[in-house]
N, C-alpha and C positions, 0 to 999 in steps of 0.2 A: 574660495575653495569649498567644495562640497564635502561634508563629513557624513559617513554612513556608519551605523553600528550593527554588527551581526551577532545576534544572540545564539547561544548553544552551538558554537562553531566546532566542527569536527577537525581532528588533526589532519585528515586527508584533504580538507578544503584549503589548507594553508598555501600549498604550492599553486593551486588554481587561482587563489586570490592574488598572490604575488605576480603571477604571469599576466593576469588581467590588469593589474595596476601598472604594469610596465608600459601599457599602451594608453593608460588613463592617468597621467602624472598629476592631474589637477584634482583627483578624487582621493580622499583619505578614507580608509576602511579600518575600523577598529573591531576587534572580536572579543568575545568572552565565552564562558562555559555556562552561563546562566540561562534559565528559562524566563520568559516574560510573565511576570506576576505583579500583583499590587506592591509587593515588597521590592521588586527590582526595576519597576518602570521608571523610577527617577534617574536611572543610569542613562536614559535616552536624552535627558535635558542637555541642550547644546549641540545636538546632532540635527542633520537635515533629513535623514531617512533611516528606515528600520527594516532589517531582514531577520526572519525567525525560522526555526525548524524545531517543532516540539509536538508531543502528544498531549500535553496538559491543556485542559480547557482554559480559555481566557474569557471568563464569564462575569468578571467583576466590572461594572460600568466605570469605576474609577480609573481603570487602566486606560480606557478609550478617552475618557475626559481629560486625563493628564496628558496623554499624547497630543490631543488637540490643543491644550494650553501651551505645550512646548513648540507648537507650530508644525508638528508632523502632519504630512498629507497622506501617508500611505503606510501599509504594512505589507511587505513582500515575503510571501511564504516560499521557502526553498523545497516545497513538497507539492504533490498533486492534491492530497486531501486538505480540506479547509474547514472541517467540522469543529476544529478547535476554536474558531473565531465566531463571536456573536456578530453576525453581519448587520443586524439592525442597529446595535450600539455603534458599530463602526460607521455606518451611514449617518447616524444621528450626530456624529462628531466629525463629519467631513473627512473620513479616512477611507481611501480607496484600497481595496484588498486585491492582491494578485497572487496567483499560484504558478506552478510549473506543470502544465497538464501533460507534457510529453517529454520528460527529461531523457528517457531512453526506453521506449516500449520493449526493446529487445532484452533489456536487463531483467525485467519481470518475467517475460515469456521464457527465458532460458532457465530461470529458477523453477517455474512451473514444470518444465520438462524434466528438470533434475528430480523434483519430488515424485513426479509420475513414474519415472524410470526406476527410482529406488524402490517404490512400492510395487510396481508392476512386476519387477524381477525378483521380488521378495528378498531384497538385499538387507532390509531391516531384520527379517527373521534369520537370515544367514549370519549376519553380524552378531546377533545375540547368541546363536549357537556356538559360533567360533570363539566367543569369549570364554566358553567352557570346553574348548577343544573338541567340539562336536561338528564334524564336517559332512554330515549325512545330507542326502538329497530329498528326503521325504517332504512332500508338499511344496517343493520349490519350482516345480514346472510352471512356466509362465506363458501368457499369450504374447504375441508380437503386435507391435503398434498398428501395423497395416491391417490387422484383423478387426480393429476396434472403431467405435464411434466416439469421437470427442465432442462433448456438448459445452458450449460457451454461453454463459450468462453475462451479457454486456460485450458487444463486439465493436468497441470503440478503438482508440489508438493502441491500447495494450491488448485487448481481446482479439483484435484483428491480426496482430503479430503472433499471438499464440496460435491462431488458426493457421497462419502460413507455415509456422514451424512444424506443426503436427501434420499438415497437408503434405509437406515435403517428405515426411516419413511414411506417407501412404495411408494415413487414417482418413476415415470419413468424418467430415466436420459439419455439425449442425450448430445453430446459434439462435439465441433469443435476444432481440434488441429492438426498441421502438423505432430506431432509424435504420432503414435498409440501404446499404451502400452498394451501388451498382458495381463498383470496382472489386467487390468481394464475391460476385456471383460465380466466378470460376474456382473459388476457394471453399465456399461453404453454402449450406442451404439454410435459409431462415425458417424457423419454426416457432411455435409459442413456447413459453417457459415450461409448461407442464410436459410438453413433448420432450424437451431436453432432459428433465428429471427422469422421465420414464424410459427413454431410449438410449441415453448415453452410457457408455462404459466408463468414461472419465468425465466428470462434471467439474468445470473450473469457473470460478467467480471473478468477474472484472467489472464491477459496478462501483460508482461512488456511493458514499453513505449519505442518504437523504431520508426524509421522513417516510418516503414511499419504498425505500429499500431496506429499512431497519427490520432485522429478523425475517427477511424475505425467504431465507432457507430455514424452515422450521420443522417440527415433527412431521407434519404432513408431507413436506418435500422429501425428507429422508425416507419416509415410508413408501413414497412413489418410486424411488430409485431402485435399481437392480441390487440384489444382495451381493453381487460381484463388483459393484461400482466402486471406483476410487473418486473421492471428493477432494478438490483442491481449493484453498482460499488464499489468494495472494492479493486481495483487494483491501477491504476494511473489515476489522474484526466484527463489528456489530451488524453486518449484513447477515450474519449467521447467529441463530439462537444456540448459544454454546451448550447449555444443558441438553438440548435436543441432539446436538452433534455427539456429545459424550454417550448419550443413551443409544444412538444409532450404531456407534462403534462397539459398544459393549454387547448389544443385542444382536449384532451381526446383521442389522438392516442394510448396512453397506459393508464393503470389505475393508476399506482403509481410508485414511485421510492424510493429506499433506497440508500443513498449516503454517503460513508465514505471518499471520496476524490474528490476534484474538481479542475479544472484549476485555476491557480493563487492563490493557498492556502498558499504559502510561506509567513511567517511572520503573519499568521492569526491563523491557527490551532495550538493549544497549548498556545495561548496568550489570555489575558483577555481584552476584549473591552467593559466591562459593563458600563464604564463611558465615552466612546468615540465611534465614528463611525468606523466600520471596512471598509476597502477600496474595498472589492470585491463586486461589484454590482450584479453579478450573484448569489453569495451566499445569499445576501439579498433577492433577488427575489425567490430563492429556498425555503428559510425559511418561506416565506409568503404563500406558497402553502399548501393547506390542504391535498394534495395527495402525499406529499414527506416527508421523514424522513432524517435527517442529523445527522451524528456523526463526531466529529473532527479528523478524520484519526487515530482512535484508534483500528483498526483491529488487529494490532500487540501487543497491550498494555495489556499483561497478565504477570503474574509472571514468568512463564516458558519461554515465548518469550524474555522478557527483560534479563533474565539470559543467555539464549543462544546467544543473540545478543552481549552481552558484552564478554562472554568467547570465542566465535568463532572468533570474530574480534581480540581479544588479541592474541590468538594462531596463527592466520595468520600473524599478525604483527611480532611476535617473530621469526617465521620461515623465513620470508623474511629478517629481520635484520641479522639473522644467515647465510644468503647466500643460503637458501633453497627456494623451491617453496611454495607459499601459497596454501592452499587446495581449495580456492575459488577465484582464480584470474579472472579478467575481461579482455578480449582481446580487440583489437581495434574494433571500430564500424563497422557495416555492410556497404558496399559500395552502 
């Protein structure tokens, strides 16, 4: 009988796990609420496979060495992002890493639309006024989506779905991506990154976090954008230089921003700080601005996405344990 351990299990994953196990009676899945650290890695001893979902970096070589000594062959991430993993240490200890690259592109794209519409229709301003019984219309006149150009940085599985949603609403779509997909020719026009920054009324990020994308949206990028532009980040926090974003919002270099992910969000998003201070000063500053909206990294958090994240990671784990290749293996980092 194969035994799997799932770290940091969400309550909403329980039913998905039960339903999956009903058709896999020879597989035991145990869960916990822990993150994988040097202090918790011993929990894996006695199991055949490991599944995780966390923002905390796993950068201590001892974690990978211990997993290897326990006979573990893989770490299956229930997420798209894999920057939490030291891929070189994993490879050195014969650990195959998998992720879930397309749990539900629609889930993220719909959140992007929600942030965009909230800001475009000035609902953030209206809500603040209404909290003081002010129901005036001053400065609430909005543009309509079909008048605007939406610019996408990264037109992969998620970015292309964002393009389709806004195209269906009549927007003009431009995108920057090193890979040009012919099936998107009727949906968007490929341009360079600088053109997206300069021409888009809505700029939305959909890139992985790599050394080449770290802080790719910096002070110069915000200066290049229209003063009326809305900026959306539902990808990875560190693709954006956060101090530059805060300055752009305060100086009105851009009109507004919708943020689902921010640098140094580990141990904050998904946690309750209602009775204590949270430690990310950038997040505090962002929350204080009237031209920004923040959601706690919930772009992925829909019923379909959670189901896919659990099931895809389980299937990859079992394939690798059986000596096969996982369908979503992550290779060594770029040089």
